[in-house]
C-alpha positions in Angstrom: -20.6 -36.5 -121.5 -18.3 -34.6 -119.1 -15.6 -36.2 -117.0 -16.5 -37.4 -113.5 -12.9 -36.8 -112.3 -12.4 -33.1 -111.3 -9.4 -31.3 -112.8 -6.4 -30.9 -110.6 -5.8 -27.4 -109.2 -3.0 -25.3 -110.7 -1.5 -25.3 -107.2 -1.2 -29.1 -107.1 -2.3 -31.5 -104.5 -3.7 -30.3 -101.2 -2.1 -31.8 -98.1 -3.9 -31.9 -94.8 -0.6 -31.4 -93.0 -0.5 -27.9 -94.6 -3.7 -27.0 -92.8 -2.3 -28.2 -89.5 0.9 -26.2 -89.7 1.3 -23.3 -87.4 1.9 -20.9 -90.3 -1.1 -22.0 -92.4 -2.8 -18.6 -92.1 0.3 -16.7 -93.1 0.9 -19.1 -96.0 -2.7 -18.8 -97.1 -2.7 -15.0 -97.0 0.7 -14.8 -98.7 -0.6 -17.0 -101.6 -3.7 -14.8 -101.9 -1.7 -11.6 -101.9 0.7 -13.0 -104.5 -2.3 -13.9 -106.8 -3.8 -10.4 -106.3 -0.4 -8.8 -107.2 -0.1 -10.9 -110.3 -3.6 -9.9 -111.4 -3.0 -6.2 -110.8 0.3 -6.4 -112.7 -1.5 -8.0 -115.7 -4.2 -5.4 -115.5 -1.7 -2.5 -115.4 0.2 -4.0 -118.4 -3.1 -4.3 -120.3 -4.0 -0.6 -119.5 -0.5 0.5 -120.7 -1.1 -1.5 -123.9 -4.5 0.2 -124.4 -3.1 3.7 -123.7 -0.2 3.1 -126.1 -2.6 2.2 -128.9 -5.0 5.1 -128.1 -2.1 7.6 -128.6 -1.1 6.1 -132.0 
């Protein structure tokens, strides 16, 4: 039987004060852009890996 308690996010606990801050939108967008950049870097590294093996 599965756990009733949900797993904690990798980002940690969510604080309501963060939603009330004046910079919440910039913080939220910045975190999203950082995640997209991380994903694209991993994708580019994987493509480089594949191209290196295709040339061998």
